[in-house]
PQR file with spaces between the fields and no chain letter, atoms N, CA, C, O and H, PARSE charges and radii, in Angstrom:
ATOM       1  N    MET     1     100.860   98.357  105.645 -0.4000 1.5000
ATOM       2  CA   MET     1      99.723   98.870  104.930 -0.0000 2.0000
ATOM       3  C    MET     1      98.671   97.767  104.836  0.5500 1.7000
ATOM       4  O    MET     1      98.998   96.600  104.620 -0.5500 1.4000
ATOM       5  N    GLU     2      97.413   98.149  104.998 -0.4000 1.5000
ATOM       6  CA   GLU     2      96.327   97.196  104.816 -0.0000 2.0000
ATOM       7  C    GLU     2      96.003   97.107  103.329  0.5500 1.7000
ATOM       8  O    GLU     2      95.843   98.120  102.649 -0.5500 1.4000
ATOM       9  H    GLU     2      97.148   99.097  105.174  0.4000 1.0000
ATOM      10  N    ILE     3      95.910   95.868  102.840 -0.4000 1.5000
ATOM      11  CA   ILE     3      95.592   95.624  101.438 -0.0000 2.0000
ATOM      12  C    ILE     3      94.304   94.818  101.392  0.5500 1.7000
ATOM      13  O    ILE     3      94.216   93.731  101.963 -0.5500 1.4000
ATOM      14  H    ILE     3      96.040   95.045  103.393  0.4000 1.0000
ATOM      15  N    LYS     4      93.310   95.363  100.705 -0.4000 1.5000
ATOM      16  CA   LYS     4      92.044   94.657  100.512 -0.0000 2.0000
ATOM      17  C    LYS     4      92.121   93.927   99.185  0.5500 1.7000
ATOM      18  O    LYS     4      92.454   94.513   98.155 -0.5500 1.4000
ATOM      19  H    LYS     4      93.382   96.245  100.241  0.4000 1.0000
ATOM      20  N    ILE     5      91.806   92.633   99.222 -0.4000 1.5000
ATOM      21  CA   ILE     5      92.000   91.766   98.062 -0.0000 2.0000
ATOM      22  C    ILE     5      90.681   91.106   97.680  0.5500 1.7000
ATOM      23  O    ILE     5      89.909   90.674   98.536 -0.5500 1.4000
ATOM      24  H    ILE     5      91.535   92.157  100.058  0.4000 1.0000
ATOM      25  N    LEU     6      90.441   91.038   96.367 -0.4000 1.5000
ATOM      26  CA   LEU     6      89.325   90.278   95.806 -0.0000 2.0000
ATOM      27  C    LEU     6      89.911   89.074   95.088  0.5500 1.7000
ATOM      28  O    LEU     6      90.969   89.178   94.467 -0.5500 1.4000
ATOM      29  H    LEU     6      91.068   91.388   95.671  0.4000 1.0000
ATOM      30  N    ALA     7      89.239   87.935   95.164 -0.4000 1.5000
ATOM      31  CA   ALA     7      89.751   86.717   94.530 -0.0000 2.0000
ATOM      32  C    ALA     7      88.629   86.013   93.778  0.5500 1.7000
ATOM      33  O    ALA     7      87.468   86.048   94.185 -0.5500 1.4000
ATOM      34  H    ALA     7      88.379   87.850   95.669  0.4000 1.0000
ATOM      35  N    PHE     8      89.000   85.371   92.671 -0.4000 1.5000
ATOM      36  CA   PHE     8      88.036   84.672   91.831 -0.0000 2.0000
ATOM      37  C    PHE     8      88.505   83.249   91.551  0.5500 1.7000
ATOM      38  O    PHE     8      89.689   82.941   91.686 -0.5500 1.4000
ATOM      39  H    PHE     8      89.943   85.343   92.340  0.4000 1.0000
ATOM      40  N    GLY     9      87.566   82.382   91.160 -0.4000 1.5000
ATOM      41  CA   GLY     9      87.894   81.022   90.738 -0.0000 2.0000
ATOM      42  C    GLY     9      88.628   80.237   91.804  0.5500 1.7000
ATOM      43  O    GLY     9      88.280   80.285   92.984 -0.5500 1.4000
ATOM      44  H    GLY     9      86.604   82.633   91.051  0.4000 1.0000
ATOM      45  N    ILE    10      89.653   79.514   91.372 -0.4000 1.5000
ATOM      46  CA   ILE    10      90.431   78.670   92.279 -0.0000 2.0000
ATOM      47  C    ILE    10      91.120   79.503   93.358  0.5500 1.7000
ATOM      48  O    ILE    10      91.341   79.015   94.466 -0.5500 1.4000
ATOM      49  H    ILE    10      89.936   79.475   90.414  0.4000 1.0000
ATOM      50  N    ALA    11      91.464   80.760   93.046 -0.4000 1.5000
ATOM      51  CA   ALA    11      92.085   81.629   94.054 -0.0000 2.0000
ATOM      52  C    ALA    11      91.128   81.848   95.222  0.5500 1.7000
ATOM      53  O    ALA    11      91.552   81.860   96.378 -0.5500 1.4000
ATOM      54  H    ALA    11      91.284   81.157   92.146  0.4000 1.0000
ATOM      55  N    ARG    12      89.855   82.020   94.929 -0.4000 1.5000
ATOM      56  CA   ARG    12      88.858   82.193   95.992 -0.0000 2.0000
ATOM      57  C    ARG    12      88.778   80.919   96.838  0.5500 1.7000
ATOM      58  O    ARG    12      88.677   80.990   98.063 -0.5500 1.4000
ATOM      59  H    ARG    12      89.511   82.011   93.990  0.4000 1.0000
ATOM      60  N    GLU    13      88.822   79.765   96.187 -0.4000 1.5000
ATOM      61  CA   GLU    13      88.775   78.501   96.928 -0.0000 2.0000
ATOM      62  C    GLU    13      89.990   78.349   97.839  0.5500 1.7000
ATOM      63  O    GLU    13      89.857   77.917   98.984 -0.5500 1.4000
ATOM      64  H    GLU    13      88.904   79.708   95.192  0.4000 1.0000
ATOM      65  N    ILE    14      91.168   78.701   97.339 -0.4000 1.5000
ATOM      66  CA   ILE    14      92.394   78.588   98.138 -0.0000 2.0000
ATOM      67  C    ILE    14      92.331   79.515   99.345  0.5500 1.7000
ATOM      68  O    ILE    14      92.697   79.121  100.453 -0.5500 1.4000
ATOM      69  H    ILE    14      91.276   79.052   96.409  0.4000 1.0000
ATOM      70  N    LEU    15      91.868   80.749   99.133 -0.4000 1.5000
ATOM      71  CA   LEU    15      91.835   81.740  100.201 -0.0000 2.0000
ATOM      72  C    LEU    15      90.652   81.549  101.144  0.5500 1.7000
ATOM      73  O    LEU    15      90.663   82.041  102.272 -0.5500 1.4000
ATOM      74  H    LEU    15      91.572   81.068   98.233  0.4000 1.0000
ATOM      75  N    GLY    16      89.636   80.836  100.678 -0.4000 1.5000
ATOM      76  CA   GLY    16      88.475   80.596  101.512 -0.0000 2.0000
ATOM      77  C    GLY    16      87.510   81.760  101.594  0.5500 1.7000
ATOM      78  O    GLY    16      86.606   81.756  102.429 -0.5500 1.4000
ATOM      79  H    GLY    16      89.626   80.437   99.762  0.4000 1.0000
ATOM      80  N    ALA    17      87.689   82.761  100.738 -0.4000 1.5000
ATOM      81  CA   ALA    17      86.804   83.925  100.737 -0.0000 2.0000
ATOM      82  C    ALA    17      86.959   84.674   99.418  0.5500 1.7000
ATOM      83  O    ALA    17      87.996   84.594   98.758 -0.5500 1.4000
ATOM      84  H    ALA    17      88.424   82.764  100.060  0.4000 1.0000
ATOM      85  N    ALA    18      85.915   85.398   99.049 -0.4000 1.5000
ATOM      86  CA   ALA    18      85.972   86.207   97.828 -0.0000 2.0000
ATOM      87  C    ALA    18      86.678   87.536   98.074  0.5500 1.7000
ATOM      88  O    ALA    18      87.213   88.142   97.146 -0.5500 1.4000
ATOM      89  H    ALA    18      85.073   85.462   99.585  0.4000 1.0000
ATOM      90  N    ALA    19      86.676   87.987   99.329 -0.4000 1.5000
ATOM      91  CA   ALA    19      87.316   89.258   99.677 -0.0000 2.0000
ATOM      92  C    ALA    19      87.900   89.148  101.081  0.5500 1.7000
ATOM      93  O    ALA    19      87.290   88.561  101.973 -0.5500 1.4000
ATOM      94  H    ALA    19      86.241   87.495  100.083  0.4000 1.0000
ATOM      95  N    PHE    20      89.078   89.715  101.265 -0.4000 1.5000
ATOM      96  CA   PHE    20      89.704   89.729  102.581 -0.0000 2.0000
ATOM      97  C    PHE    20      90.780   90.802  102.603  0.5500 1.7000
ATOM      98  O    PHE    20      91.107   91.380  101.567 -0.5500 1.4000
ATOM      99  H    PHE    20      89.575   90.192  100.540  0.4000 1.0000
ATOM     100  N    SER    21      91.329   91.068  103.774 -0.4000 1.5000
ATOM     101  CA   SER    21      92.380   92.071  103.944 -0.0000 2.0000
ATOM     102  C    SER    21      93.591   91.435  104.600  0.5500 1.7000
ATOM     103  O    SER    21      93.468   90.521  105.416 -0.5500 1.4000
ATOM     104  H    SER    21      91.064   90.598  104.616  0.4000 1.0000
ATOM     105  N    ILE    22      94.771   91.935  104.228 -0.4000 1.5000
ATOM     106  CA   ILE    22      96.014   91.523  104.885 -0.0000 2.0000
ATOM     107  C    ILE    22      96.825   92.775  105.192  0.5500 1.7000
ATOM     108  O    ILE    22      96.571   93.842  104.634 -0.5500 1.4000
ATOM     109  H    ILE    22      94.871   92.677  103.565  0.4000 1.0000
ATOM     110  N    GLN    23      97.789   92.637  106.071 -0.4000 1.5000
ATOM     111  CA   GLN    23      98.712   93.717  106.414 -0.0000 2.0000
ATOM     112  C    GLN    23     100.097   93.352  105.906  0.5500 1.7000
ATOM     113  O    GLN    23     100.591   92.256  106.173 -0.5500 1.4000
ATOM     114  H    GLN    23      97.995   91.770  106.525  0.4000 1.0000
ATOM     115  N    LEU    24     100.724   94.262  105.176 -0.4000 1.5000
ATOM     116  CA   LEU    24     102.117   94.105  104.768 -0.0000 2.0000
ATOM     117  C    LEU    24     102.850   95.389  105.135  0.5500 1.7000
ATOM     118  O    LEU    24     102.270   96.472  105.062 -0.5500 1.4000
ATOM     119  H    LEU    24     100.323   95.152  104.958  0.4000 1.0000
ATOM     120  N    PRO    25     104.125   95.282  105.530 -0.5600 1.5000
ATOM     121  CA   PRO    25     104.862   96.473  105.959  0.2800 2.0000
ATOM     122  C    PRO    25     105.213   97.396  104.795  0.5500 1.7000
ATOM     123  O    PRO    25     105.372   96.959  103.656 -0.5500 1.4000
ATOM     124  N    GLY    26     105.330   98.678  105.113 -0.4000 1.5000
ATOM     125  CA   GLY    26     105.781   99.666  104.132 -0.0000 2.0000
ATOM     126  C    GLY    26     104.840   99.794  102.958  0.5500 1.7000
ATOM     127  O    GLY    26     103.619   99.706  103.095 -0.5500 1.4000
ATOM     128  H    GLY    26     105.201   99.033  106.038  0.4000 1.0000
ATOM     129  N    GLN    27     105.447  100.007  101.786 -0.4000 1.5000
ATOM     130  CA   GLN    27     104.681  100.083  100.541 -0.0000 2.0000
ATOM     131  C    GLN    27     105.057   98.865   99.704  0.5500 1.7000
ATOM     132  O    GLN    27     106.015   98.914   98.932 -0.5500 1.4000
ATOM     133  H    GLN    27     106.438  100.078  101.675  0.4000 1.0000
ATOM     134  N    PRO    28     104.313   97.778   99.852 -0.5600 1.5000
ATOM     135  CA   PRO    28     104.689   96.524   99.199  0.2800 2.0000
ATOM     136  C    PRO    28     104.496   96.564   97.690  0.5500 1.7000
ATOM     137  O    PRO    28     103.721   97.358   97.157 -0.5500 1.4000
ATOM     138  N    THR    29     105.225   95.682   97.025 -0.4000 1.5000
ATOM     139  CA   THR    29     105.067   95.506   95.586 -0.0000 2.0000
ATOM     140  C    THR    29     104.145   94.314   95.327  0.5500 1.7000
ATOM     141  O    THR    29     103.836   93.537   96.231 -0.5500 1.4000
ATOM     142  H    THR    29     105.855   95.037   97.458  0.4000 1.0000
ATOM     143  N    VAL    30     103.722   94.193   94.092 -0.4000 1.5000
ATOM     144  CA   VAL    30     102.909   93.049   93.692 -0.0000 2.0000
ATOM     145  C    VAL    30     103.681   91.753   93.945  0.5500 1.7000
ATOM     146  O    VAL    30     103.103   90.772   94.413 -0.5500 1.4000
ATOM     147  H    VAL    30     103.973   94.824   93.358  0.4000 1.0000
ATOM     148  N    GLY    31     104.975   91.740   93.642 -0.4000 1.5000
ATOM     149  CA   GLY    31     105.798   90.553   93.881 -0.0000 2.0000
ATOM     150  C    GLY    31     105.843   90.170   95.349  0.5500 1.7000
ATOM     151  O    GLY    31     105.788   88.987   95.683 -0.5500 1.4000
ATOM     152  H    GLY    31     105.445   92.537   93.262  0.4000 1.0000
ATOM     153  N    GLN    32     105.944   91.160   96.232 -0.4000 1.5000
ATOM     154  CA   GLN    32     105.943   90.874   97.665 -0.0000 2.0000
ATOM     155  C    GLN    32     104.592   90.323   98.113  0.5500 1.7000
ATOM     156  O    GLN    32     104.534   89.427   98.956 -0.5500 1.4000
ATOM     157  H    GLN    32     105.990   92.121   95.961  0.4000 1.0000
ATOM     158  N    LEU    33     103.515   90.851   97.555 -0.4000 1.5000
ATOM     159  CA   LEU    33     102.186   90.328   97.864 -0.0000 2.0000
ATOM     160  C    LEU    33     102.067   88.874   97.414  0.5500 1.7000
ATOM     161  O    LEU    33     101.574   88.031   98.164 -0.5500 1.4000
ATOM     162  H    LEU    33     103.562   91.578   96.870  0.4000 1.0000
ATOM     163  N    LYS    34     102.516   88.577   96.196 -0.4000 1.5000
ATOM     164  CA   LYS    34     102.439   87.207   95.684 -0.0000 2.0000
ATOM     165  C    LYS    34     103.262   86.256   96.554  0.5500 1.7000
ATOM     166  O    LYS    34     102.815   85.148   96.851 -0.5500 1.4000
ATOM     167  H    LYS    34     102.917   89.262   95.587  0.4000 1.0000
ATOM     168  N    ALA    35     104.457   86.677   96.964 -0.4000 1.5000
ATOM     169  CA   ALA    35     105.296   85.843   97.830 -0.0000 2.0000
ATOM     170  C    ALA    35     104.609   85.599   99.172  0.5500 1.7000
ATOM     171  O    ALA    35     104.637   84.485   99.695 -0.5500 1.4000
ATOM     172  H    ALA    35     104.821   87.577   96.723  0.4000 1.0000
ATOM     173  N    HIS    36     103.994   86.637   99.723 -0.4000 1.5000
ATOM     174  CA   HIS    36     103.276   86.495  100.994 -0.0000 2.0000
ATOM     175  C    HIS    36     102.123   85.503  100.850  0.5500 1.7000
ATOM     176  O    HIS    36     101.916   84.659  101.723 -0.5500 1.4000
ATOM     177  H    HIS    36     103.970   87.542   99.299  0.4000 1.0000
ATOM     178  N    LEU    37     101.375   85.602   99.755 -0.4000 1.5000
ATOM     179  CA   LEU    37     100.260   84.680   99.537 -0.0000 2.0000
ATOM     180  C    LEU    37     100.750   83.241   99.415  0.5500 1.7000
ATOM     181  O    LEU    37     100.119   82.326   99.944 -0.5500 1.4000
ATOM     182  H    LEU    37     101.544   86.287   99.046  0.4000 1.0000
ATOM     183  N    CYS    38     101.867   83.032   98.724 -0.4000 1.5000
ATOM     184  CA   CYS    38     102.413   81.674   98.574 -0.0000 2.0000
ATOM     185  C    CYS    38     102.889   81.109   99.908  0.5500 1.7000
ATOM     186  O    CYS    38     102.736   79.915  100.165 -0.5500 1.4000
ATOM     187  H    CYS    38     102.380   83.775   98.294  0.4000 1.0000
ATOM     188  N    ARG    39     103.470   81.965  100.765 -0.4000 1.5000
ATOM     189  CA   ARG    39     103.896   81.513  102.099 -0.0000 2.0000
ATOM     190  C    ARG    39     102.687   81.209  102.981  0.5500 1.7000
ATOM     191  O    ARG    39     102.672   80.208  103.698 -0.5500 1.4000
ATOM     192  H    ARG    39     103.594   82.935  100.556  0.4000 1.0000
ATOM     193  N    SER    40     101.683   82.069  102.926 -0.4000 1.5000
ATOM     194  CA   SER    40     100.516   81.932  103.796 -0.0000 2.0000
ATOM     195  C    SER    40      99.536   80.871  103.316  0.5500 1.7000
ATOM     196  O    SER    40      98.834   80.257  104.119 -0.5500 1.4000
ATOM     197  H    SER    40     101.695   82.882  102.344  0.4000 1.0000
ATOM     198  N    PHE    41      99.489   80.658  102.005 -0.4000 1.5000
ATOM     199  CA   PHE    41      98.564   79.704  101.393 -0.0000 2.0000
ATOM     200  C    PHE    41      99.361   78.854  100.406  0.5500 1.7000
ATOM     201  O    PHE    41      99.376   79.157   99.213 -0.5500 1.4000
ATOM     202  H    PHE    41     100.060   81.157  101.352  0.4000 1.0000
ATOM     203  N    PRO    42     100.029   77.789  100.880 -0.5600 1.5000
ATOM     204  CA   PRO    42     100.923   76.998  100.031  0.2800 2.0000
ATOM     205  C    PRO    42     100.282   76.458   98.752  0.5500 1.7000
ATOM     206  O    PRO    42     100.997   76.159   97.796 -0.5500 1.4000
ATOM     207  N    ALA    43      98.977   76.328   98.708 -0.4000 1.5000
ATOM     208  CA   ALA    43      98.320   75.837   97.491 -0.0000 2.0000
ATOM     209  C    ALA    43      98.559   76.771   96.306  0.5500 1.7000
ATOM     210  O    ALA    43      98.478   76.335   95.158 -0.5500 1.4000
ATOM     211  H    ALA    43      98.396   76.572   99.485  0.4000 1.0000
ATOM     212  N    PHE    44      98.850   78.041   96.562 -0.4000 1.5000
ATOM     213  CA   PHE    44      99.149   78.972   95.464 -0.0000 2.0000
ATOM     214  C    PHE    44     100.381   78.525   94.689  0.5500 1.7000
ATOM     215  O    PHE    44     100.462   78.743   93.480 -0.5500 1.4000
ATOM     216  H    PHE    44      98.915   78.395   97.495  0.4000 1.0000
ATOM     217  N    GLU    45     101.341   77.904   95.368 -0.4000 1.5000
ATOM     218  CA   GLU    45     102.556   77.461   94.682 -0.0000 2.0000
ATOM     219  C    GLU    45     102.268   76.353   93.682  0.5500 1.7000
ATOM     220  O    GLU    45     103.051   76.133   92.758 -0.5500 1.4000
ATOM     221  H    GLU    45     101.275   77.726   96.350  0.4000 1.0000
ATOM     222  N    LYS    46     101.148   75.651   93.858 -0.4000 1.5000
ATOM     223  CA   LYS    46     100.794   74.569   92.942 -0.0000 2.0000
ATOM     224  C    LYS    46     100.165   75.082   91.650  0.5500 1.7000
ATOM     225  O    LYS    46     100.086   74.349   90.664 -0.5500 1.4000
ATOM     226  H    LYS    46     100.512   75.830   94.609  0.4000 1.0000
ATOM     227  N    LEU    47      99.717   76.334   91.652 -0.4000 1.5000
ATOM     228  CA   LEU    47      99.170   76.918   90.428 -0.0000 2.0000
ATOM     229  C    LEU    47     100.310   77.178   89.457  0.5500 1.7000
ATOM     230  O    LEU    47     101.410   77.547   89.870 -0.5500 1.4000
ATOM     231  H    LEU    47      99.781   76.929   92.453  0.4000 1.0000
ATOM     232  N    ALA    48     100.054   76.990   88.182 -0.4000 1.5000
ATOM     233  CA   ALA    48     101.084   77.266   87.172 -0.0000 2.0000
ATOM     234  C    ALA    48     101.483   78.736   87.230  0.5500 1.7000
ATOM     235  O    ALA    48     102.658   79.076   87.089 -0.5500 1.4000
ATOM     236  H    ALA    48      99.161   76.690   87.847  0.4000 1.0000
ATOM     237  N    SER    49     100.513   79.587   87.435 -0.4000 1.5000
ATOM     238  CA   SER    49     100.763   81.021   87.568 -0.0000 2.0000
ATOM     239  C    SER    49      99.477   81.669   88.046  0.5500 1.7000
ATOM     240  O    SER    49      98.393   81.101   87.915 -0.5500 1.4000
ATOM     241  H    SER    49      99.559   79.310   87.549  0.4000 1.0000
ATOM     242  N    PHE    50      99.607   82.847   88.593 -0.4000 1.5000
ATOM     243  CA   PHE    50      98.426   83.653   88.866 -0.0000 2.0000
ATOM     244  C    PHE    50      98.828   85.107   88.703  0.5500 1.7000
ATOM     245  O    PHE    50      99.974   85.485   88.947 -0.5500 1.4000
ATOM     246  H    PHE    50     100.487   83.309   88.700  0.4000 1.0000
ATOM     247  N    ALA    51      97.873   85.908   88.289 -0.4000 1.5000
ATOM     248  CA   ALA    51      98.140   87.315   88.020 -0.0000 2.0000
ATOM     249  C    ALA    51      97.481   88.173   89.091  0.5500 1.7000
ATOM     250  O    ALA    51      96.570   87.745   89.800 -0.5500 1.4000
ATOM     251  H    ALA    51      96.942   85.601   88.091  0.4000 1.0000
ATOM     252  N    VAL    52      97.980   89.396   89.179 -0.4000 1.5000
ATOM     253  CA   VAL    52      97.398   90.383   90.075 -0.0000 2.0000
ATOM     254  C    VAL    52      97.039   91.596   89.235  0.5500 1.7000
ATOM     255  O    VAL    52      97.826   92.046   88.402 -0.5500 1.4000
ATOM     256  H    VAL    52      98.721   89.743   88.603  0.4000 1.0000
ATOM     257  N    ALA    53      95.850   92.115   89.462 -0.4000 1.5000
ATOM     258  CA   ALA    53      95.434   93.352   88.804 -0.0000 2.0000
ATOM     259  C    ALA    53      95.293   94.435   89.865  0.5500 1.7000
ATOM     260  O    ALA    53      94.763   94.201   90.951 -0.5500 1.4000
ATOM     261  H    ALA    53      95.211   91.749   90.139  0.4000 1.0000
ATOM     262  N    LEU    54      95.776   95.616   89.528 -0.4000 1.5000
ATOM     263  CA   LEU    54      95.592   96.791   90.376 -0.0000 2.0000
ATOM     264  C    LEU    54      94.698   97.756   89.613  0.5500 1.7000
ATOM     265  O    LEU    54      95.033   98.190   88.510 -0.5500 1.4000
ATOM     266  H    LEU    54      96.207   95.806   88.646  0.4000 1.0000
ATOM     267  N    ASN    55      93.565   98.085   90.205 -0.4000 1.5000
ATOM     268  CA   ASN    55      92.651   99.046   89.591 -0.0000 2.0000
ATOM     269  C    ASN    55      92.306   98.671   88.156  0.5500 1.7000
ATOM     270  O    ASN    55      92.356   99.514   87.261 -0.5500 1.4000
ATOM     271  H    ASN    55      93.293   97.733   91.100  0.4000 1.0000
ATOM     272  N    THR    56      91.959   97.416   87.939 -0.4000 1.5000
ATOM     273  CA   THR    56      91.511   96.831   86.664 -0.0000 2.0000
ATOM     274  C    THR    56      92.601   96.678   85.609  0.5500 1.7000
ATOM     275  O    THR    56      92.290   96.386   84.455 -0.5500 1.4000
ATOM     276  H    THR    56      91.918   96.731   88.667  0.4000 1.0000
ATOM     277  N    GLU    57      93.865   96.867   85.969 -0.4000 1.5000
ATOM     278  CA   GLU    57      94.979   96.696   85.027 -0.0000 2.0000
ATOM     279  C    GLU    57      95.917   95.616   85.559  0.5500 1.7000
ATOM     280  O    GLU    57      96.263   95.613   86.741 -0.5500 1.4000
ATOM     281  H    GLU    57      94.118   97.105   86.907  0.4000 1.0000
ATOM     282  N    TYR    58      96.330   94.693   84.677 -0.4000 1.5000
ATOM     283  CA   TYR    58      97.322   93.700   85.094 -0.0000 2.0000
ATOM     284  C    TYR    58      98.570   94.424   85.592  0.5500 1.7000
ATOM     285  O    TYR    58      98.988   95.426   85.012 -0.5500 1.4000
ATOM     286  H    TYR    58      96.049   94.695   83.717  0.4000 1.0000
ATOM     287  N    ALA    59      99.164   93.908   86.676 -0.4000 1.5000
ATOM     288  CA   ALA    59     100.311   94.561   87.298 -0.0000 2.0000
ATOM     289  C    ALA    59     101.534   93.648   87.259  0.5500 1.7000
ATOM     290  O    ALA    59     101.422   92.436   87.439 -0.5500 1.4000
ATOM     291  H    ALA    59      98.824   93.094   87.147  0.4000 1.0000
ATOM     292  N    GLU    60     102.692   94.239   87.025 -0.4000 1.5000
ATOM     293  CA   GLU    60     103.969   93.526   87.058 -0.0000 2.0000
ATOM     294  C    GLU    60     104.425   93.380   88.509  0.5500 1.7000
ATOM     295  O    GLU    60     104.005   94.139   89.382 -0.5500 1.4000
ATOM     296  H    GLU    60     102.783   95.224   86.878  0.4000 1.0000
ATOM     297  N    ASP    61     105.291   92.393   88.755 -0.4000 1.5000
ATOM     298  CA   ASP    61     105.753   92.118   90.119 -0.0000 2.0000
ATOM     299  C    ASP    61     106.424   93.313   90.790  0.5500 1.7000
ATOM     300  O    ASP    61     106.325   93.462   92.008 -0.5500 1.4000
ATOM     301  H    ASP    61     105.632   91.776   88.046  0.4000 1.0000
ATOM     302  N    GLN    62     107.099   94.160   90.032 -0.4000 1.5000
ATOM     303  CA   GLN    62     107.822   95.280   90.635 -0.0000 2.0000
ATOM     304  C    GLN    62     106.929   96.490   90.926  0.5500 1.7000
ATOM     305  O    GLN    62     107.386   97.452   91.544 -0.5500 1.4000
ATOM     306  H    GLN    62     107.179   94.039   89.043  0.4000 1.0000
ATOM     307  N    GLN    63     105.680   96.458   90.497 -0.4000 1.5000
ATOM     308  CA   GLN    63     104.784   97.602   90.698 -0.0000 2.0000
ATOM     309  C    GLN    63     104.393   97.724   92.163  0.5500 1.7000
ATOM     310  O    GLN    63     104.026   96.739   92.803 -0.5500 1.4000
ATOM     311  H    GLN    63     105.310   95.676   89.995  0.4000 1.0000
ATOM     312  N    ALA    64     104.475   98.949   92.692 -0.4000 1.5000
ATOM     313  CA   ALA    64     104.110   99.208   94.083 -0.0000 2.0000
ATOM     314  C    ALA    64     102.593   99.265   94.229  0.5500 1.7000
ATOM     315  O    ALA    64     101.886   99.766   93.355 -0.5500 1.4000
ATOM     316  H    ALA    64     104.773   99.750   92.172  0.4000 1.0000
ATOM     317  N    ILE    65     102.120   98.748   95.334 -0.4000 1.5000
ATOM     318  CA   ILE    65     100.697   98.824   95.662 -0.0000 2.0000
ATOM     319  C    ILE    65     100.482  100.103   96.459  0.5500 1.7000
ATOM     320  O    ILE    65     101.149  100.338   97.466 -0.5500 1.4000
ATOM     321  H    ILE    65     102.694   98.341   96.044  0.4000 1.0000
ATOM     322  N    GLN    66      99.556  100.917   96.006 -0.4000 1.5000
ATOM     323  CA   GLN    66      99.260  102.193   96.652 -0.0000 2.0000
ATOM     324  C    GLN    66      98.079  102.027   97.611  0.5500 1.7000
ATOM     325  O    GLN    66      97.217  101.176   97.389 -0.5500 1.4000
ATOM     326  H    GLN    66      99.013  100.727   95.188  0.4000 1.0000
ATOM     327  N    PRO    67      98.033  102.833   98.674 -0.5600 1.5000
ATOM     328  CA   PRO    67      96.864  102.776   99.561  0.2800 2.0000
ATOM     329  C    PRO    67      95.584  103.012   98.754  0.5500 1.7000
ATOM     330  O    PRO    67      95.517  103.921   97.927 -0.5500 1.4000
ATOM     331  N    GLY    68      94.586  102.191   99.003 -0.4000 1.5000
ATOM     332  CA   GLY    68      93.310  102.340   98.316 -0.0000 2.0000
ATOM     333  C    GLY    68      93.207  101.635   96.980  0.5500 1.7000
ATOM     334  O    GLY    68      92.136  101.626   96.373 -0.5500 1.4000
ATOM     335  H    GLY    68      94.641  101.452   99.674  0.4000 1.0000
ATOM     336  N    ASP    69      94.314  101.033   96.495 -0.4000 1.5000
ATOM     337  CA   ASP    69      94.253  100.300   95.231 -0.0000 2.0000
ATOM     338  C    ASP    69      93.273   99.137   95.346  0.5500 1.7000
ATOM     339  O    ASP    69      93.176   98.495   96.392 -0.5500 1.4000
ATOM     340  H    ASP    69      95.185  101.041   96.988  0.4000 1.0000
ATOM     341  N    GLU    70      92.545   98.873   94.256 -0.4000 1.5000
ATOM     342  CA   GLU    70      91.736   97.658   94.172 -0.0000 2.0000
ATOM     343  C    GLU    70      92.665   96.544   93.712  0.5500 1.7000
ATOM     344  O    GLU    70      93.219   96.610   92.614 -0.5500 1.4000
ATOM     345  H    GLU    70      92.623   99.394   93.407  0.4000 1.0000
ATOM     346  N    VAL    71      92.838   95.525   94.539 -0.4000 1.5000
ATOM     347  CA   VAL    71      93.750   94.422   94.248 -0.0000 2.0000
ATOM     348  C    VAL    71      92.917   93.172   93.976  0.5500 1.7000
ATOM     349  O    VAL    71      92.107   92.759   94.805 -0.5500 1.4000
ATOM     350  H    VAL    71      92.388   95.471   95.431  0.4000 1.0000
ATOM     351  N    VAL    72      93.130   92.575   92.800 -0.4000 1.5000
ATOM     352  CA   VAL    72      92.371   91.392   92.408 -0.0000 2.0000
ATOM     353  C    VAL    72      93.343   90.275   92.052  0.5500 1.7000
ATOM     354  O    VAL    72      94.271   90.477   91.268 -0.5500 1.4000
ATOM     355  H    VAL    72      93.789   92.910   92.126  0.4000 1.0000
ATOM     356  N    ILE    73      93.126   89.094   92.633 -0.4000 1.5000
ATOM     357  CA   ILE    73      93.917   87.906   92.309 -0.0000 2.0000
ATOM     358  C    ILE    73      93.204   87.185   91.171  0.5500 1.7000
ATOM     359  O    ILE    73      92.032   86.828   91.291 -0.5500 1.4000
ATOM     360  H    ILE    73      92.372   88.930   93.269  0.4000 1.0000
ATOM     361  N    ILE    74      93.917   86.974   90.068 -0.4000 1.5000
ATOM     362  CA   ILE    74      93.339   86.344   88.887 -0.0000 2.0000
ATOM     363  C    ILE    74      94.036   85.004   88.667  0.5500 1.7000
ATOM     364  O    ILE    74      95.229   84.968   88.363 -0.5500 1.4000
ATOM     365  H    ILE    74      94.869   87.264   89.971  0.4000 1.0000
ATOM     366  N    PRO    75      93.301   83.907   88.818 -0.5600 1.5000
ATOM     367  CA   PRO    75      93.906   82.590   88.632  0.2800 2.0000
ATOM     368  C    PRO    75      94.147   82.305   87.158  0.5500 1.7000
ATOM     369  O    PRO    75      93.622   83.005   86.293 -0.5500 1.4000
ATOM     370  N    PRO    76      94.946   81.271   86.869 -0.5600 1.5000
ATOM     371  CA   PRO    76      95.142   80.894   85.472  0.2800 2.0000
ATOM     372  C    PRO    76      93.804   80.479   84.854  0.5500 1.7000
ATOM     373  O    PRO    76      92.943   79.904   85.521 -0.5500 1.4000
ATOM     374  N    VAL    77      93.657   80.782   83.582 -0.4000 1.5000
ATOM     375  CA   VAL    77      92.430   80.448   82.865 -0.0000 2.0000
ATOM     376  C    VAL    77      92.781   79.435   81.796  0.5500 1.7000
ATOM     377  O    VAL    77      93.761   79.601   81.070 -0.5500 1.4000
ATOM     378  H    VAL    77      94.357   81.249   83.041  0.4000 1.0000
ATOM     379  N    SER    78      91.982   78.388   81.699 -0.4000 1.5000
ATOM     380  CA   SER    78      92.213   77.398   80.652 -0.0000 2.0000
ATOM     381  C    SER    78      90.915   77.179   79.903  0.5500 1.7000
ATOM     382  O    SER    78      89.829   77.488   80.392 -0.5500 1.4000
ATOM     383  H    SER    78      91.186   78.253   82.289  0.4000 1.0000
ATOM     384  N    GLY    79      91.050   76.659   78.753 -0.4000 1.5000
ATOM     385  CA   GLY    79      89.864   76.392   77.950 -0.0000 2.0000
ATOM     386  C    GLY    79      90.266   76.141   76.519  0.5500 1.7000
ATOM     387  O    GLY    79      91.452   76.109   76.189 -0.5500 1.4000
ATOM     388  H    GLY    79      91.932   76.408   78.355  0.4000 1.0000
ATOM     389  N    GLY    80      89.304   75.967   75.697 -0.4000 1.5000
ATOM     390  CA   GLY    80      89.648   75.683   74.319 -0.0000 2.0000
ATOM     391  C    GLY    80      88.630   76.173   73.358  0.5500 1.7000
ATOM     392  O    GLY    80      88.789   76.002   72.149 -0.5500 1.4000
ATOM     393  H    GLY    80      88.341   75.993   75.965  0.4000 1.0000
């Protein structure tokens, strides 16, 4: 399945683009997407954590990605 991804902050810097597409087999889960990103872009493993949102809602690792879902990579946020 083709997955279109939007990225912000440090995630955009790691990926080298604000938006891009990847192909994953079958109906992947958020966890499978995160694992693929860590394998393809090792700098992701250096982040303390990063979240994925599907259609403007934070998604758990076991949630399946549906065709046409808006997928957003959300880097850790710090501040005070």
